[in-house]
N, C-alpha and C positions, 0 to 999 in steps of 0.2 A: 086751639091754635089761632094765632093772629099773625098778620103780616104788616110790614111797613116798607115804604120805598127806600131805595138805596140813598145813602148820604152823598153829599157833594164830593166826598173824597174818592168815591169809587170811580176808577178809570173808565172812560168811554172808549169803546173800540173805534179804530180809525175808519172802519168800513161802514159805519152806520150808527143810528141812534141806539140808546139803551133798550134792551129787550124787556118785556114785561116780567120775565123770570128773574130779573135783577132786583130782588127784594129780600128782606129778612123775614124769616119765619120764627115765631116765638112759641116756646113750649108753655105749658100751664105754670111752670115755675119761673118763667121769665128768661130762660136761656134762649139765645138767638142762634139761628142757623141760616147760612146763606143759600138762597135759591128757592123761590116760590114753588117751583115745580121739581125741587130736588137738585142735587148737584152730582158731578162726576169728575174724576181725575184719572190721569194716566201714569202708571209706573212703566217707564220705558227701560227695558233691560238690555244692555249691550254686553255680550259675553266677554268682551275684552276690557271694557272700561267701567262697568258697574251700572248703576241706575242714575237717571237724570233727575237732579233736584234743583229746586228754585229757592233762592234766597229772597224772601218776601220783603217788599218795600215797607219802610217803617210806618207809613201812614195806613197800611192795610190792616185788616183784622189779624191779630196775632203777628204784627209786623216784626221783622228781625229774625223770625224763625225760618227753618228750612222745611220745605214740603214738596209736593209734586204739582206739576201744572194741572190746573183744573178750575172748575167754577160752576156757576148756575146753569142748569139746563134751560133750553128754550121751551116754550109751550109746545107740546106734541113731539118733542125731540126724544129719541131713545138714548139711553145712557151711554152705550158704547160709542155711538156717533158723537154725542156731546163731549165725551172724554177726549176723543181725537180732535174735535173742533177746538176745544179750549187749549189743548196742547199746541195746536198749530198757531192759534192766536197769541198765546203767551210766550211760546218758546220756538216757534218756527219748525215744529216737528212735522216732517212730511208723512202724511198718513200712509202713503204707499211704501214707506220704509219699515212698517211695522207688521207683524203677524201676531194675532192674539194667542195668549196662553190660557188665561182664565179671568173670571170676574169675581169680585168679592163685594158684598152689599152690607152696609150698616143700615138697618131698618128700625126707625123709631116710631113708626105708625103714622105720624103726621109729617115726617120728613125722611128722606132716604138719600144716602150717598153711595154711589157705585164706583168702585175702583176697577179699571181695566188694566190688567197686567199683560204687556205685549213684548215680544222679543224684537230687537232691531235686526232686520235682515239686510238692510243697506245702510252702512254707517253714514252719519251726518253730523254736522256741527250745529248745536242749538243757537238760536239768535234771540236776543231780548227784543220782543216785538211790541211791548207796551210798557206803561209805567208801573206795572205791578211787580216787577222783578228788579232786585239789586244785582243779582248774579245768577247765572245758570252754570251748573257744574256736573260733570260725570263723577260720581262718587263710588269708589269700590265698596262692595257690599259690607265688608268687614269694618269699614270706617263710617258707615251711616250713623251709628249710635254715638259717635264722637261729636256730632253736630247738635246744636240746640233745635230740636225738631218741633214743628207744629204739633200741638197736643193731639189732634185727631190722627195725624199720620203716625205719631209716636205710639199711640194705642194700637193702631192696626199693623204696624211694621213687624212685630214678632211673628204673627201668623202669616203675613205676606212673605216674609223672608223664608220661613220654613217651607212654604208652598213652592218657592222658586226651585227647590231641589226635586220636586215631583215631576215625573215625566210619564204621563199616562198613555197607554196604547190599548186599543181594542182589536183583538184578533178575531176575525170573522170566519166562521165555518161556512164557506160559501155554498157547499153542497147541501147542507142542512137548511140554510136560508132559502135557497132556490127551490128545494124540494117541498117547502111548506106552502108554495103558491101554485095551485093547479092551473097553470097558464100554458101548458103544452111544452114545458121545459125539457121533457124527455126526448122531444124531436130535435132539439138543438141545444145541447148542454153548454157548449161554448157561448152561444148567443145569449142564453139565459144568464150565464155568469157575467157576460159583458154588460147586460142590463143592470145587474146588481152593482158591478163596479162603477158604472156611470152614476147611479144613485148615491153611492158612498162618496164618490169624488165630488159630486155636486154639493152634498151636505158639508163636506170638509171645506170646500172652496168658498161656500157662503160665509163661513167664519173668517177665512183668510183674506177674502177680497171684497165682499159686498159692503162691509162697513167702510172700507177705504174708499170705494167708488162713490159712496153716498155722502161723504163729507164734503161740504161746499168749500170752494177756495175763495180767497179774497177777491179774485177776479170775477167770480160768479155773482157776487153781491147778494147772495141768498143764503141766509143762515137760520131762517125760522119757518114756521108753518108745519103742516102735517108731514111726517116722515115718508120718504119714498118707499116703493115696494122693496128696493134693494136694501134700504136701511132696516126695514122690518125683518128681512131675511137674515141680516147680519146679527141683529139682536136676539132673534129667536133661535139662531144657530147655536151650536155648542151642546154639550151634554150636561144635564143637571148633576151637580157635584155628588149628591146622595146616590145617584145611580152607579157611580164609580167608587163609592166609599171614600170620598175626598172631602176636604173642607172647602169653603168658598161657595160660590153661587152656581156658575157654569164653567165648564172646561172645554177646551178645544184640543182633543187628543189626536194622536196619530192613529191611523187605521192600517192594519195588515190583513189583507184578504187572502185566505188560503184556498187555492183551486187545485183540483185533482182530476185524474182520469181523463175523460173526453173533454172536460172544461179546462184542462191544463194550459192550453194555448190561447185562452181568452185574452184579449188585448185590453189594456187600460187606456183611458183617454190620452190623447197625444201629450207628450212631455212638453212642459213649458215652465217658466219661472213661477207662474201662479200655481201650477200643479205641485211644484217643489214645496211651496209654502203651505199648500193644503195638506201635505204629509199623508199621502196614501201610497202604500206599497203593495205589491202582489208577491205572494209566496207560492211557488209552483211545486207541489208535492211530487217527488219522483216515485213514490210508492203509496203507502197508506196516508190518506189525508189526515186521519186522526193522529197518527204518529207525527206528522209534520206540524200539526197544531200544538201538540204537547212539546215538541222540540223547540218550536218558536217561542212558546211561553217560557220554557226553561231558560232559553238564551236571553230573552228580554229581562227576565227577573234577575239573572246573573249580572246584567248591566245596570241594575238598580231601578228599573222601570216598574211602574204600577200597571199590572196586566189584568185586563178583563177579557174573557173569552165569550163570544156570542155564539151559543149553540143550545139546542134543546135535546141533544143526544145525551142520555143519562150517563152512560158509561164514560163517554168523553168528558162530560162535566166533572165526574168524580176524579178522573185522571188529572184534569186541569187544577182542581182544588188541591189535590195531593202534592203538586209541585209548587203551590203557593199563589195561584191565580184566583180571581173571583169569576163568577159565571153569571151571565144574563141570557134569558131565552131569546129565540129568534124573533118572537113577536115584538120584543123590546127593540131589537135592531131594525126590524121592518118599520115600526112606527116612527123610529128616530129619523131614518133616512127617506121614508116614504116609498118603500118598495112593496109592491103587491097590494091587494085589497083584502084585508082581514075578513071582511064580511062574506067573501066568497067561500070561506072555510066553515061558516056557521051551519049547523044542521038544519 
């Protein structure tokens, strides 16, 4: 791999000098890829208008084609943060208007491109913010293939489009999870369930909000350097795609936590816009918790969702699989959200 500085044609951002990441990376065969530290882009999905596409300026690499806002990562910058930063710089996309769905990664060994796919939760109008765009347009999903697409986006689009229809949910067997941690939960079952809900909520919220809060604005004047703690949380948040049996890199699923018995009145963190975006719900079982979990799985599957049940109860797991869900053990869920100390269970 070799690198070379950007040509004079590359647009400089209005807020400061060119970043060291603005350079070409060359493969052993001479193909060049933009971004010394890799690159990232944003697929902004508006349920009513489609996806946001950028008509690239003629002077740019693969000029005249249509693609997504994106560009080179800064040194030390994490991909999801970089995707939102580039979208803000090129198309005026407000990071707070987005909530992440999943990421997809093209890994070449010497260079990587990360696509962040995010849903628009607050509609906005894009604005051409630099010289890299001829036009910005909301394009209905069925019409994307009618445009002359950037070759990289054209190659990725079929899999990305297919994934847009996927809606993952993790149904949590709260009693089983809480019962796996010997922390005195039996003395206050509702309190133990609330501690679990707080962990699940914090994990989901990290994906929905932390990346947004860590993206610098033009006014801040800071777009480089080591990522903040918040941005690290945002990028490490989400669930590995393989854990959910899905394509892509990481997903940001909905969580449905089922509580029962003495824990049925456990309260979730206070409702707010951020909580809504974090997609955490509580299912309060009126009788058997296992029956409620199976019923919820069946209901979600009927709605076309991809369902994973987090439980280590063998019989419940078999029932969940029988209706079409996948199953992960409670140790997986605890490691994911940081609930309890697994070492305390070792002999």
